[in-house]
N, CA and C of each residue as an Amber inpcrd file, in Angstrom:
protein
   528
 -40.5910000 -33.2680000 309.8510000 -41.7300000 -33.3920000 310.5710000
 -42.0300000 -34.9570000 311.1040000 -41.1520000 -35.5100000 310.2700000
 -41.2410000 -37.4670000 310.6700000 -40.9610000 -37.2100000 312.6370000
 -39.9720000 -36.5860000 312.3940000 -39.4070000 -36.5790000 313.8770000
 -40.0070000 -36.2190000 314.9810000 -40.9780000 -35.1230000 314.7340000
 -41.8020000 -34.6590000 315.8060000 -42.9590000 -35.5230000 315.6210000
 -43.2700000 -36.0450000 314.6630000 -44.5170000 -37.2280000 315.0510000
 -44.3440000 -38.5750000 315.8690000 -43.1320000 -38.7650000 315.5690000
 -42.5450000 -39.9780000 316.3390000 -42.4040000 -39.3740000 317.7360000
 -41.8450000 -38.1490000 318.0250000 -41.8940000 -37.8100000 319.2200000
 -43.0290000 -37.8380000 320.1270000 -44.5480000 -37.0910000 319.2110000
 -45.6660000 -37.1090000 319.5360000 -46.1170000 -38.7840000 320.3320000
 -45.8890000 -39.7990000 319.3180000 -46.1370000 -40.9690000 319.9300000
 -45.4990000 -41.7560000 321.0120000 -44.1290000 -40.9200000 321.1010000
 -43.9060000 -41.6540000 322.1920000 -44.3050000 -40.5610000 323.5320000
 -44.3480000 -39.5050000 323.5510000 -45.1280000 -38.8260000 324.4800000
 -46.3720000 -39.3140000 324.9970000 -47.4150000 -39.2990000 323.9870000
 -48.3790000 -40.1560000 324.0060000 -48.5380000 -41.2180000 325.0650000
 -48.0340000 -42.3960000 324.3420000 -47.6150000 -43.6470000 325.1990000
 -46.8580000 -43.6380000 326.4490000 -46.2030000 -42.6800000 326.6210000
 -45.3710000 -42.2680000 328.2840000 -46.7400000 -41.6260000 329.0960000
 -47.6990000 -40.9990000 328.5370000 -48.7610000 -40.4880000 329.3370000
 -49.6890000 -41.5270000 329.7020000 -49.3420000 -42.7590000 328.5850000
 -50.5390000 -44.0160000 329.0240000 -49.9320000 -44.5910000 330.2570000
 -48.5540000 -44.7250000 330.4300000 -47.7800000 -45.2420000 331.3150000
 -48.1940000 -44.5540000 332.6750000 -48.0430000 -43.0470000 332.6790000
 -48.4550000 -42.4890000 333.8890000 -49.2390000 -42.5630000 334.6090000
 -50.4880000 -43.2750000 333.6530000 -51.9860000 -43.2710000 334.4420000
 -51.6200000 -44.4850000 335.6320000 -50.5380000 -45.5880000 335.8100000
 -50.5350000 -46.0020000 336.9560000 -49.5920000 -46.0920000 337.6610000
 -48.6150000 -45.0140000 337.5340000 -47.3770000 -44.1630000 338.1860000
 -48.0250000 -43.4460000 339.0010000 -47.3750000 -43.0730000 340.1670000
 -47.5470000 -42.1450000 341.3070000 -47.2730000 -40.6800000 340.6330000
 -48.1210000 -40.1800000 340.6890000 -47.9580000 -38.6710000 340.6380000
 -47.4420000 -37.3490000 341.6880000 -47.4800000 -37.5470000 342.9660000
 -47.4660000 -37.0140000 343.7430000 -47.1660000 -37.5830000 345.2760000
 -46.2580000 -37.1120000 346.2000000 -46.2680000 -37.5020000 347.8090000
 -46.8570000 -36.7580000 348.6010000 -47.8210000 -37.2620000 349.0520000
 -48.4030000 -36.4800000 350.4530000 -47.5900000 -36.0330000 351.4090000
 -47.5470000 -34.8620000 351.5420000 -46.8440000 -34.5310000 352.8900000
 -47.3230000 -34.9320000 354.0210000 -48.2490000 -35.3070000 354.3900000
 -48.5570000 -35.8550000 356.0090000 -48.3230000 -37.4520000 356.0150000
 -47.9510000 -38.0060000 354.5290000 -47.5950000 -39.6170000 354.7400000
 -46.2730000 -40.0160000 354.9130000 -45.6640000 -38.6970000 355.3590000
 -44.2080000 -39.2730000 355.7100000 -43.9320000 -39.7560000 356.7410000
 -42.8070000 -40.5410000 357.6770000 -42.6520000 -40.9790000 358.3010000
 -43.1680000 -40.1800000 359.6460000 -43.8560000 -41.2030000 360.2660000
 -44.5110000 -40.2580000 361.4430000 -43.8130000 -39.5670000 362.5210000
 -43.8720000 -38.2460000 362.5870000 -43.2570000 -37.5270000 363.5780000
 -43.8190000 -37.6040000 365.0150000 -43.0900000 -37.9740000 366.0690000
 -43.8330000 -37.8660000 367.6000000 -43.4790000 -36.4390000 367.7860000
 -43.8880000 -36.0450000 369.3380000 -43.7230000 -34.8140000 369.4870000
 -42.2010000 -34.6290000 370.1170000 -41.9680000 -33.5290000 369.8990000
 -40.3320000 -33.4300000 370.1870000 -40.1510000 -31.7690000 370.4540000
 -39.3480000 -31.7970000 370.9200000 -38.9470000 -30.4890000 371.5370000
 -37.1960000 -30.1540000 371.1480000 -37.3120000 -29.5540000 370.2070000
 -35.7380000 -29.0090000 369.3910000 -35.8690000 -27.5080000 369.4760000
 -34.3130000 -27.6100000 369.8330000 -34.0500000 -26.3120000 369.9570000
 -33.1040000 -25.5610000 368.8890000 -33.6710000 -24.2960000 368.3980000
 -32.9790000 -23.3190000 366.7750000 -32.0770000 -22.6060000 367.4150000
 -31.1650000 -22.0370000 366.7520000 -29.8830000 -21.1850000 367.1230000
 -31.0660000 -19.6210000 367.5930000 -31.7160000 -19.5730000 366.4950000
 -32.4570000 -17.9350000 366.3250000 -33.3430000 -17.8520000 367.3000000
 -34.3500000 -18.7540000 367.5570000 -35.6700000 -18.4210000 368.3770000
 -35.4170000 -19.3560000 369.8710000 -34.7130000 -20.1960000 370.1290000
 -34.3340000 -20.8380000 371.1800000 -35.8110000 -21.2480000 371.8860000
 -36.6780000 -21.2790000 371.2670000 -37.7100000 -21.6560000 371.5290000
 -38.0680000 -23.4070000 370.9650000 -38.8840000 -23.8820000 371.7820000
 -39.1950000 -25.5600000 371.5840000 -40.3230000 -25.3350000 370.1410000
 -39.8870000 -25.9930000 369.4150000 -40.7040000 -26.4230000 368.2270000
 -41.4410000 -28.1780000 368.1160000 -42.7140000 -28.0360000 368.0550000
 -43.2600000 -29.1000000 368.1560000 -43.7610000 -29.6500000 366.9830000
 -43.3720000 -30.7510000 366.4060000 -43.8760000 -31.2700000 365.2710000
 -45.0440000 -32.4360000 365.6580000 -46.1590000 -32.0350000 364.6970000
 -47.5380000 -32.6160000 364.5290000 -46.9920000 -34.1460000 364.0740000
 -48.0620000 -34.7580000 364.6330000 -48.1530000 -35.9400000 364.0220000
 -48.9510000 -36.3790000 362.7740000 -48.5980000 -36.6500000 361.6720000
 -49.2850000 -36.5450000 360.5120000 -50.8110000 -37.4800000 360.6380000
 -51.9470000 -36.7660000 359.9040000 -52.9960000 -37.2200000 360.1790000
 -53.0760000 -38.8010000 359.4260000 -53.4890000 -39.7000000 360.0180000
 -53.6410000 -40.8500000 359.4460000 -54.5770000 -41.0470000 357.9200000
 -54.6610000 -41.7370000 357.0320000 -55.8880000 -41.8760000 356.4410000
 -56.4590000 -42.9870000 356.4460000 -57.4730000 -43.0080000 356.6740000
 -58.1920000 -44.2720000 357.2310000 -59.5140000 -44.4220000 356.4100000
 -59.6930000 -43.6130000 355.5720000 -60.9840000 -43.7090000 354.5640000
 -60.5100000 -44.7640000 353.2750000 -61.6280000 -45.1170000 353.1180000
 -60.8780000 -46.4060000 352.1350000 -61.3020000 -45.8110000 350.4860000
 -61.9100000 -44.8940000 350.8490000 -61.9850000 -44.3600000 349.2730000
 -61.3410000 -42.8040000 349.5000000 -59.7830000 -42.5520000 349.9890000
 -59.0330000 -41.9990000 349.8000000 -57.9650000 -41.9400000 348.5070000
 -58.0060000 -40.9410000 348.0030000 -57.1400000 -41.1670000 346.3280000
 -55.5720000 -41.3490000 346.6570000 -55.5970000 -41.3700000 347.6540000
 -53.7150000 -41.9750000 348.2200000 -53.4390000 -43.0840000 348.5010000
 -52.5030000 -43.9760000 347.8080000 -52.1910000 -45.1170000 348.4620000
 -50.9780000 -45.2510000 349.0550000 -50.8340000 -45.5750000 350.4180000
 -49.7180000 -45.3170000 351.2260000 -49.1190000 -44.0630000 350.8230000
 -49.4700000 -42.7890000 350.8570000 -49.6400000 -41.2720000 350.6890000
 -48.9900000 -40.9800000 349.3040000 -49.3570000 -41.9380000 348.2760000
 -49.0830000 -41.6120000 346.9820000 -50.2270000 -41.0820000 346.3420000
 -50.2780000 -40.4030000 345.4670000 -51.5830000 -39.9400000 344.7520000
 -51.3510000 -40.7830000 343.2150000 -52.4780000 -41.6050000 343.1640000
 -52.4160000 -42.4740000 341.9820000 -53.7710000 -41.9230000 340.9840000
 -53.3870000 -41.6790000 339.8370000 -54.4030000 -41.3910000 338.6240000
 -55.6800000 -42.3420000 338.6790000 -55.2210000 -43.6620000 338.8110000
 -56.4740000 -44.3840000 338.9200000 -57.2160000 -44.3290000 340.1560000
 -56.6410000 -44.3680000 341.3050000 -57.5690000 -43.7980000 342.3220000
 -58.4160000 -42.4230000 342.1760000 -57.6830000 -41.6550000 341.3000000
 -58.8580000 -40.3390000 340.9450000 -59.5580000 -40.7880000 340.2620000
 -59.9830000 -41.7540000 339.3610000 -61.1760000 -42.3720000 338.4500000
 -61.9640000 -43.1500000 339.5270000 -61.5980000 -43.5720000 340.5600000
 -62.3000000 -44.1480000 341.4390000 -63.0420000 -43.2440000 342.0870000
 -62.5240000 -42.3900000 342.7860000 -62.9130000 -40.9980000 343.3910000
 -63.8920000 -40.5620000 342.4230000 -63.9800000 -40.6040000 341.3810000
 -64.8740000 -39.5510000 340.4850000 -66.0540000 -40.7340000 340.0990000
 -65.6040000 -41.5400000 339.8740000 -66.8070000 -42.8400000 339.7880000
 -67.7020000 -42.8720000 341.2850000 -66.7270000 -42.6600000 342.3190000
 -67.9160000 -42.7980000 343.6550000 -68.8570000 -41.6360000 343.8260000
 -68.1250000 -40.2970000 343.4110000 -68.9320000 -39.4030000 343.5010000
 -70.0430000 -39.1660000 342.5830000 -70.1030000 -39.9480000 341.6650000
 -71.4230000 -39.9650000 340.7410000 -72.5730000 -40.9610000 341.2980000
 -71.5610000 -42.2170000 342.1980000 -72.6480000 -42.8170000 342.5260000
 -73.4550000 -42.3770000 343.9120000 -72.3860000 -41.1340000 344.4800000
 -73.0560000 -40.8130000 345.3380000 -73.9200000 -39.7130000 345.3830000
 -74.1630000 -39.0420000 344.0310000 -74.9000000 -38.2180000 343.8370000
 -74.3780000 -36.7230000 343.1550000 -73.0940000 -36.9760000 343.4450000
 -72.7710000 -35.0420000 342.8290000 -72.1650000 -35.5650000 341.3510000
 -73.1430000 -35.7530000 340.6330000 -72.6330000 -35.6910000 339.2820000
 -71.5270000 -35.0440000 338.8070000 -71.9040000 -33.6280000 338.8950000
 -70.9780000 -32.7550000 338.2830000 -69.3270000 -32.8730000 338.8030000
 -69.2870000 -32.9470000 339.9780000 -67.9760000 -33.0260000 340.3170000
 -67.3030000 -34.7710000 340.2290000 -68.1700000 -35.4810000 339.6900000
 -67.4470000 -36.9640000 339.6410000 -66.9730000 -37.0230000 338.0940000
 -68.1480000 -36.0020000 336.8220000 -67.6150000 -36.1900000 335.4610000
 -66.6960000 -35.1650000 335.4920000 -66.3350000 -34.3400000 336.2530000
 -65.2850000 -33.3920000 336.3270000 -64.0090000 -33.8350000 336.3250000
 -64.0580000 -34.9200000 337.5910000 -63.0490000 -35.9570000 337.9330000
 -62.3260000 -36.7730000 336.5710000 -63.8000000 -37.6620000 336.2650000
 -63.1960000 -38.3820000 335.2290000 -62.8340000 -37.8920000 333.9560000
 -63.6030000 -36.5960000 333.8710000 -62.9120000 -35.9430000 332.3080000
 -61.3990000 -35.4550000 332.1920000 -60.9920000 -35.0130000 333.5350000
 -59.8520000 -34.6780000 333.7770000 -58.8910000 -35.5990000 333.4780000
 -59.1840000 -37.0840000 333.7540000 -57.9550000 -37.9780000 333.8330000
 -58.4350000 -38.2880000 332.3940000 -59.1930000 -37.9520000 331.5310000
 -59.5330000 -38.6960000 330.4480000 -58.3750000 -37.6540000 329.3170000
 -58.6720000 -36.2780000 329.5480000 -57.9860000 -35.3360000 328.9560000
 -56.3430000 -35.4720000 329.1630000 -55.8900000 -35.6840000 330.3540000
 -54.4970000 -35.5770000 330.8380000 -54.0240000 -36.6970000 330.4930000
 -54.6110000 -38.5590000 330.4660000 -53.7420000 -39.3430000 330.3000000
 -54.1200000 -40.1180000 328.9640000 -55.4980000 -39.7970000 328.5060000
 -55.8410000 -40.6890000 327.0950000 -56.2510000 -40.1680000 326.0370000
 -56.4120000 -38.8840000 326.5170000 -56.6330000 -37.8640000 324.8550000
 -55.7360000 -37.9240000 324.0230000 -54.2830000 -37.5520000 324.2670000
 -53.3250000 -37.5410000 323.3410000 -53.0520000 -38.8930000 322.2890000
 -53.2190000 -40.0510000 323.2480000 -53.2250000 -41.4880000 322.3740000
 -54.1730000 -41.4780000 321.6200000 -55.3300000 -41.0260000 321.8020000
 -56.5960000 -40.9480000 321.3620000 -56.2880000 -40.0070000 319.8170000
 -55.8600000 -39.1780000 320.1440000 -55.3930000 -38.3130000 318.9680000
 -54.5600000 -38.7510000 317.6740000 -53.6670000 -40.0460000 318.2980000
 -52.8250000 -40.2080000 317.2500000 -53.3630000 -40.8880000 316.1050000
 -54.7810000 -41.1190000 316.2050000 -55.4530000 -41.9940000 315.2570000
 -55.9390000 -40.5040000 314.2980000 -55.6970000 -39.6680000 314.3880000
 -56.6840000 -38.3710000 313.8690000 -55.7020000 -38.1290000 312.8400000
 -56.4290000 -36.8070000 312.0540000 -55.2920000 -36.5240000 310.9810000
 -54.7890000 -35.3330000 311.8730000 -53.3320000 -35.2730000 310.8990000
 -52.5310000 -34.0930000 311.9020000 -53.0110000 -32.4910000 312.3670000
 -53.8730000 -32.4090000 311.4210000 -54.1340000 -30.7480000 311.7650000
 -55.3210000 -30.4750000 312.7880000 -56.2730000 -31.6720000 312.9070000
 -57.2390000 -31.6090000 313.9010000 -56.4890000 -31.9880000 315.4830000
 -55.6970000 -32.9200000 315.1550000 -54.5990000 -33.6920000 316.2870000
 -53.8080000 -32.3540000 316.8730000 -53.0320000 -31.3490000 315.8370000
 -52.6300000 -30.3930000 316.6240000 -53.0490000 -29.3800000 317.1160000
 -54.4660000 -28.7970000 316.5730000 -55.4020000 -27.9280000 317.1290000
 -55.6310000 -28.4480000 318.7680000 -56.3940000 -29.2720000 318.7560000
 -56.9000000 -30.2340000 319.9300000 -55.8990000 -30.4470000 321.0590000
 -54.4920000 -30.5420000 320.5310000 -53.6110000 -31.1500000 321.6570000
 -53.2900000 -29.6870000 322.1000000 -53.2060000 -28.5030000 321.3070000
 -52.7800000 -27.4270000 321.5010000 -54.0580000 -26.8820000 322.9880000
 -55.2140000 -27.1690000 322.5290000 -56.2550000 -26.5400000 323.3980000
 -56.1700000 -27.5590000 324.8470000 -56.0550000 -29.1410000 324.8570000
 -56.0020000 -29.6150000 325.7490000 -54.8620000 -29.4680000 326.6950000
 -53.7140000 -29.0950000 326.1780000 -52.4320000 -28.8690000 326.9500000
 -52.8890000 -27.9040000 328.1430000 -53.7140000 -26.6270000 327.6000000
 -54.3050000 -25.7050000 328.7890000 -55.2290000 -26.2170000 329.4400000
 -55.7250000 -27.2420000 329.1340000 -56.9840000 -27.7190000 330.1020000
 -56.2190000 -28.6430000 330.9930000 -55.3560000 -29.5080000 330.3000000
 -54.7510000 -30.4670000 331.2230000 -53.8940000 -30.1440000 332.2450000
 -53.0390000 -28.8220000 331.7650000 -51.8700000 -27.9360000 333.0090000
 -52.7850000 -27.8910000 334.7100000 -54.0240000 -27.2750000 334.4740000
 -55.0930000 -27.0570000 336.0280000 -54.5130000 -28.3040000 336.7210000
 -55.2420000 -29.5990000 336.2770000 -55.3070000 -30.7270000 336.9960000
 -53.8370000 -31.0800000 336.9890000 -53.1940000 -31.2260000 336.4080000
 -51.5800000 -31.7610000 336.3760000 -50.9620000 -30.8540000 337.9110000
 -51.1420000 -29.7210000 337.8020000 -50.3270000 -28.5270000 338.6250000
 -50.6890000 -28.9970000 339.8220000 -52.0470000 -28.9220000 340.2450000
 -52.5700000 -29.2960000 341.3320000 -52.0930000 -30.9160000 341.8980000
 -52.2740000 -31.8650000 341.0450000 -51.8810000 -33.4080000 341.2050000
 -50.5190000 -33.6550000 341.6060000 -49.7950000 -32.6210000 340.9270000
 -48.4500000 -33.2270000 340.9480000 -47.2240000 -31.7710000 342.0150000
 -48.1120000 -30.4370000 341.7640000 -47.1170000 -29.7270000 342.4720000
 -47.5660000 -29.1550000 343.7530000 -49.0270000 -28.8430000 343.7690000
 -49.9060000 -28.4540000 345.0290000 -50.0250000 -29.4020000 345.7940000
 -50.5780000 -30.6030000 345.7360000 -51.0380000 -31.4920000 346.5710000
 -49.8610000 -32.3460000 347.3610000 -48.6400000 -32.1900000 347.0150000
 -47.6770000 -32.9250000 347.5510000 -46.3930000 -32.6380000 346.7650000
 -45.3480000 -33.8090000 347.2820000 -43.9910000 -33.7770000 346.3170000
 -44.0590000 -34.4190000 344.9380000 -43.8610000 -33.8450000 344.1130000
 -43.8560000 -34.7500000 343.1150000 -42.9510000 -35.6200000 342.9110000
 -43.9620000 -36.9280000 342.2940000 -42.9860000 -38.2720000 341.9000000
 -42.7260000 -38.3200000 340.6080000 -42.4230000 -39.2680000 340.1700000
 -41.7050000 -39.5120000 338.8090000 -42.5200000 -39.7000000 337.6680000
 -43.7940000 -40.2630000 338.5440000 -44.6850000 -40.2920000 337.1880000
 -45.5600000 -39.0160000 336.9330000 -45.4780000 -38.4980000 337.7730000
 -45.9290000 -36.7630000 337.6490000 -45.1500000 -35.6450000 336.7810000
 -43.7680000 -35.7850000 337.1830000 -42.9310000 -34.9480000 336.8100000
 -43.0570000 -35.8540000 335.0530000 -42.7450000 -36.8980000 334.9790000
 -42.7590000 -37.3590000 333.4190000 -43.9510000 -36.9410000 332.7700000
 -45.2560000 -37.1700000 333.6330000 -46.7390000 -36.5350000 332.6650000
 -46.2090000 -34.9870000 332.2970000 -46.0900000 -34.1380000 333.3120000
 -45.5730000 -32.5320000 333.2380000 -44.8500000 -32.5950000 331.5110000
 -43.6770000 -33.2290000 332.0520000 -42.6340000 -33.4250000 330.7310000
 -43.5520000 -33.9460000 329.5920000 -44.4210000 -34.5130000 329.6170000
 -44.8030000 -35.4470000 328.0920000 -45.6540000 -34.3400000 327.5030000
 -46.5020000 -33.6780000 328.5180000 -47.6530000 -32.2790000 327.9710000
 -46.6120000 -31.0300000 327.5790000 -45.4630000 -30.5880000 327.9930000
 -44.8820000 -30.2050000 327.4960000 -44.2590000 -29.9190000 326.3750000
 -44.0310000 -31.4650000 326.2140000 -43.1930000 -31.6740000 324.5910000
 -44.3450000 -31.6030000 323.7430000 -45.2640000 -32.0490000 324.0530000
 -46.7630000 -31.9680000 323.3550000 -47.1070000 -30.6280000 322.8580000
 -47.3990000 -29.8380000 323.4540000 -47.5400000 -28.5280000 323.2190000
 -46.3660000 -27.7300000 322.5240000 -44.7550000 -28.3680000 322.8000000
 -44.1290000 -27.7190000 321.8590000 -44.2550000 -28.0460000 320.9050000
 -44.6780000 -29.1360000 320.3920000 -44.5910000 -29.9730000 318.9610000
 -46.0490000 -29.3620000 318.1030000 -46.8840000 -28.9660000 318.9580000
 -48.1090000 -28.6400000 318.4450000 -47.7920000 -27.2490000 318.1010000
 -47.0860000 -26.2660000 318.8430000 -46.7920000 -24.8870000 318.9070000
 -45.7620000 -24.8920000 317.4790000 -44.8810000 -25.8250000 317.4630000
 -43.9680000 -25.6790000 316.3330000 -44.8090000 -26.1670000 315.0990000
 -45.6380000 -27.1050000 315.0870000 -46.1680000 -27.1160000 314.0630000
 -47.2000000 -26.1160000 313.4230000 -47.7040000 -25.4820000 314.2190000
 -48.7730000 -24.4900000 313.9780000 -48.1640000 -23.6360000 313.5300000
 -46.6640000 -22.8560000 313.8380000 -45.9420000 -22.1120000 313.6420000
 -45.3250000 -22.3690000 311.9270000 -44.9840000 -23.6580000 311.5300000
 -44.8050000 -23.9660000 310.3590000 -45.7410000 -23.8330000 309.2800000
 -46.8950000 -24.0180000 309.5860000 -48.2680000 -23.9040000 309.3370000
 -48.4960000 -22.4750000 308.4680000 -48.3050000 -21.7060000 309.8400000
 -48.1060000 -20.3330000 309.9540000 -47.4010000 -19.7830000 308.6190000
 -46.0510000 -20.0600000 308.7260000 -45.0590000 -19.4800000 307.9340000
 -45.3530000 -20.2730000 306.2990000 -45.9800000 -21.4420000 306.0300000
 -45.6380000 -21.7870000 304.9190000 -47.0210000 -21.0170000 304.1370000
 -48.0590000 -20.8660000 305.0830000 -48.9270000 -19.8310000 304.1900000
 -48.7000000 -18.3880000 304.1440000 -47.8000000 -17.8530000 304.8400000
 -47.3540000 -16.8630000 304.4110000 -46.8030000 -16.7220000 303.4670000
 -45.5020000 -17.6780000 303.3080000 -44.7960000 -17.7890000 302.0220000
 -45.4960000 -17.5660000 300.7270000 -46.6800000 -18.5900000 300.9410000
 -47.5820000 -18.7970000 299.6420000 -48.1380000 -17.4010000 299.4800000
 -48.3100000 -16.5090000 300.5720000 -49.1920000 -15.3040000 299.9180000
 -47.9120000 -14.4590000 299.4140000 -47.1320000 -14.4560000 299.9120000
 -46.0710000 -13.7090000 299.4180000 -45.5540000 -13.8510000 298.0140000
 -45.8030000 -15.1060000 297.7380000 -45.1980000 -15.9380000 296.1680000
 -46.5950000 -15.0550000 295.3730000 -47.6620000 -15.4780000 295.6620000
 -48.6710000 -14.5290000 295.2320000 -48.9230000 -13.5290000 294.9680000
 -48.3190000 -12.6780000 295.6140000 -48.5340000 -11.4000000 295.3080000
 -47.2660000 -10.7120000 294.3770000 -45.7170000 -11.8810000 294.2550000
 -45.0620000 -11.5910000 293.7870000 -45.1700000 -11.2620000 292.3010000
C-alpha cells in the first residue's frame, strides 16, 4: 500500500507540471504549405494543399500551434467576462479537475481520496481526450497527463478491490 501511495503522489505532482506543458499541436500550425500540384501513382490527379489558417486572435488557446492548459484557463476567464458564464465555469472546472484535484486530494484521507479519484478520472477523461487526441497531434505534456490519470485510476481501482476483498474475507470469517 505504501508503494501505491508514493506512486499516487508522483502522478499528482506530474499532473501539476503538465499544467504548463503543451498538450497537443494543432494540425493547422504545421509549417506553411503552398499551393502545389503533385501526382500520385494511383489517381494521376493534381493534389492541392491548402495553406493553414493563421491564428490571429490573441485570445486563441494556441501558442505557436501548441495547446497549453494555462491558455484554456485564460479562455475560461474571458468567457466569464464576456457573459457566457456557463462555458467559462465549465472550462475552469475542467482544468481544476484534470490538473489540480489529484494534488489537492493528497491532503485527504485514503477512502475519500480513492472514491473521488475514481469518479474524477471519468470526468477528466473527456476533456483530456479532446485536448490531447482530438484537437491535434499529442504532445509530451498531454501524453504524460493521460498516463498520470491512467495510473491514478488503476491505483484507485486496485485499492477499491483490496477493500472489497478484505470485507469479503471478514464476512467469510464471521460465518465460519
